N, C-alpha and C positions, 0 to 999 in steps of 0.2 A: 357792304354787300359781301366781301369775302368773310367776315365774321359770321353773318347769318348763314352763308353756305356751309361753312365748317361746322357750325352748332347743329344745322339739319343734318348733315352728314353723320355727326356724332349720335343723333338720334336715331337716324336709320340703321347704322351698323349695331346699335344697341338692341335693336329689334330682331337681329339674327342670331341664330346658335353660334357659338363660338368657332365651332369647327367649320361652319359655312364661311367665316371670317378668314380663316386660315387657307382656305380653298381660293377665295377671292385674292387674298394676298399673294398666292403662289403665281396666279395668273397675271396680275398687275406688276410683280417683280421681274417675270419674263418679258413683259412689255416694255418695263422700264429699262431693262438691260438693252434691248433693241433701240430704243429711242434715243437715250441720252449718252450719245457717242462720247461727249467730252470728258464726263465723269467715268464712264466705263473705260476708255483708255487710260486716263490718269490712274485708276485703281489697278488696272493690269500691269501699267508701266512700274509702279510703286511695290506692287506685290512680288513681281518676279525676282529682283535683287534680294528683297527682305527676306523671302522663303526660300531663295535659291532653288526655284522651281521653273519649267518650261513655260512657254506662252500658252500652251494648249491647257496645261494645268491651271495656270492662273485664270484663264478665261472660265473654266468650270467652277472654281471657288469664288470668283467675282459674280458670276451669275447666280450662284446660290446665296451670296451676300446680299445681292439686290432682292431675292425673293424675301430674306430675313427683313430687309429694310422696309419693303412694303408692308410686311405684317406687323412690324413695329410701329409704323404710321397708323395702320388701322387700330392697333392696340391703344394708341394715344387717344383716338377717337372714341374708344370703347371704355376707357378708364372710369368714367362716371358709374359704370355698372359694378365696379368693385366695391364690395362691402365686407364688414367683419364676419358675416355669415358665409360668404362664397370665397374671400380669398385665397384660402388653403386649397381650392379646387384649381386655382390657376398658378399659384406661386408657392414654391416649397423652398425653406430656408435650410441651409446647411450650416451648422455651428453658430446658431443664433446666440447661444450663451456668451460667446466672445464679445459680441456687441454689448450685452447687457452688463458684462464684467467692466468693459471699458466705460460705459455710462455710470457705473457705480463709483469710478474714481471721483466724479463730482466736477470736472472741468469741461464738461461738454465733450463731443467726439468729432474729430476731423475724419470724414469718410472720403477715402481716394478711390475714384472709379474712372471709367473711361467711356468711350462712344462704343460699348459693347452690349449687345441685345438691347431689350427696350428698357433702357436706364429709368425713365420716367416711371415705370411700373415698380422698379425696386424701391424708389422713395414713396411711392403711393402705397405700396404694400407694407412698408415699415410704419408709415404714418397710420394706416388703418389698425395695425397691430399695437398702437398706442405709444410708439416712439416719436419724440418731437423733432420733425425733420425740416431743415432749412437747406437752401442751396443758392449759390450765386449763378446767375444765368446771363448771357449776353442777349441784347435786345435783338430781336428778328429783324430782317430787313424791312418788313411790312408790319406796320403798327396794328392792323387788324388781326393778322396772323397771331402776333404777339398777345394780343388781348384774349383771343380764343384760346390759345396754349395756357395762359395764366388762368383763365376760368375753369379749364378741364383739370388743371393741377388742383384748384382750390377745392374741388368735389372731392379730393382724397386729403385736403387738409395739409398739403405741402406748401411751406411759406418760401416765396421766391424773393430774392433781393436782385434787382436788375443792375447790371453793369453800367456805369456812367451816371449813377445816382449817389446816395450816401451809402452804397453797398458795403463798404469795408466797415463802417462804424456799426451798421445793422448786423453784419456777420458776427462782429466781436461782441455784441450785446447777446447775441443768440449762444455763443459758447460760454459766456459768463452765467447765462441762465441754465447752462447745463443741457443744451440742445445739440443735435447733431447738425454739422455743416458740411454739405456735400460738395466735392470738387471734381470736375472732369478734367483730369490731370494729364490727358494724352492730346492736347491742342498745341499749336505752335505758340512758343511763349514770347515771341518778339525779341528785339535786341536786348531786353532785360532779363530773359530767361537764363538757365543753366544750359550750357551746350554740351550734351552728353550724348552717348551713343543710344540709339533707339532703332530696333531692328536693322542693326548693322549700319547705320548712317548717323553721323552727328545731327542732333535736332536740337532746337531751342526749346527748352522745357519750362512750363511755368512752375514757380517755387512757391506759390501761395499756401499750398498745404502745410510745407514745412515751417513758413513764416508763422501762420496761425499756430501751429502745434507748439512752436517755440514761445510765443508771446503769451498763449493763455494756458500753457502746461497741459495741453489737450492731447489724450492718446490717438494715435493714428490708425484707422482700421481699413484695409483695403478690401474692397467688396465689389463684386460683379454679378450681372443677372445673365444667365445663359439659357438660351431656348433649347428645350429638350426635343428628342425625336417626335414626341406626341403633340408638339406644339406649345405645350405649356412651358413654364419657366422654372429655374432653379437659381436661388441667390447663395453665391458661395462667398462665405465671410472668412477671411484670412486671419492669422494670428496678429494681434495687437502689437504696434510698434510705438516707440516714443521717441522724441527728441533728445539727443544725447549731447550734453553740453561738455565740451572739452576746453572752452575758453576762446575757441576760434570760431566765432559765430558764422562767418563765410562758409569755412570747411564744413561745419557741422549742419547747415542748411543744405549745403550741395550733398553731403553724404546721404541724408534722408531722402533727398529728392532721388538721388541714384538708386536708393533700395526701392522706392516706390514705383519708379520707373520700370525697373527691372521686372517686378510683379506684373505690371501692365503687359510688358513685352511678352512674357511668359504665357500669360492668358490668350493675347493675339495669336501666338504660335500654335497653342493648344486648340483654339477655336476660331480658326482663320475666316470662317464664314459669318462670324458673328459682329465683326470690326467693320468701321466705317472706312474702307480702304481709299475712297477718293478724297477724303480730306486733305487739306494743305499742310499736312503734318511737318514737312521739311521746308518750309516756305521763307524762313529767314535763315540766310547763310552765315556760317561762322565769322566771316569777316565783318559782319554787322554788328557782332557782339559788343556790348558796353564793356568798357575796359576794366570797371571795377569788380567784375564778376570773374569767377573762377572758371576756367575752361578745361574740360578733360574729355579727351578723344577716346 
């Protein structure tokens, strides 16, 4: 039933002009801010020390971030409307030549991004422009929601490897074939993550991007999609990075993870209304760290 409802909603929003969708998203975002007390309070509590701002400032930014989140959700439902003919009306790319140069190295490309903007549209727009895009995604709590999301992604030809399956083998094969492999690298990394500073507080950080870059000699391209004042999107592509082999694998993986995490942090600080502030980013305390990993405060 949920699957059918979501697909019907997708059809419905695609019947609307995009500016009407932005207006509806604004209303829904304000309602969401009022209704979801738990997420709102977590977002405010995490934002205040991270950005060193007052509670009233944090409330304003969190409210704006909820508006962006509601618009992002509607964007995902609208995604099948994106085509090669109209994608440039919605998504602008800055420094796309950096990605093409990285692709030309022939080892696939590890794209590092975060829960910033409508990240689903970033991969979708790249795929529409002819880049072979794959990503590892976690299974949603609801199977019907997962199925709907995968079907919406399929309309823009993004290949998803679901966690808990044979996703690591599939991801490795994708890089060997010269494809893009995307990582949301701003999630809690659990006890096996790299414990490094993120927005002023030690956080377990996933090292998957660095591990794959090392194993497959793939260049790493940090990339983020930012909603513009007119409601459209700009994809900002950063300079290509590479795994640097000093002979100390643990240290080298950690160093690359620190570099990519710093870029994510800078993006969040620059565009605070675009990040998912209520996610449980600092969920794993440092004392839970696996002992064979480096710890850097």
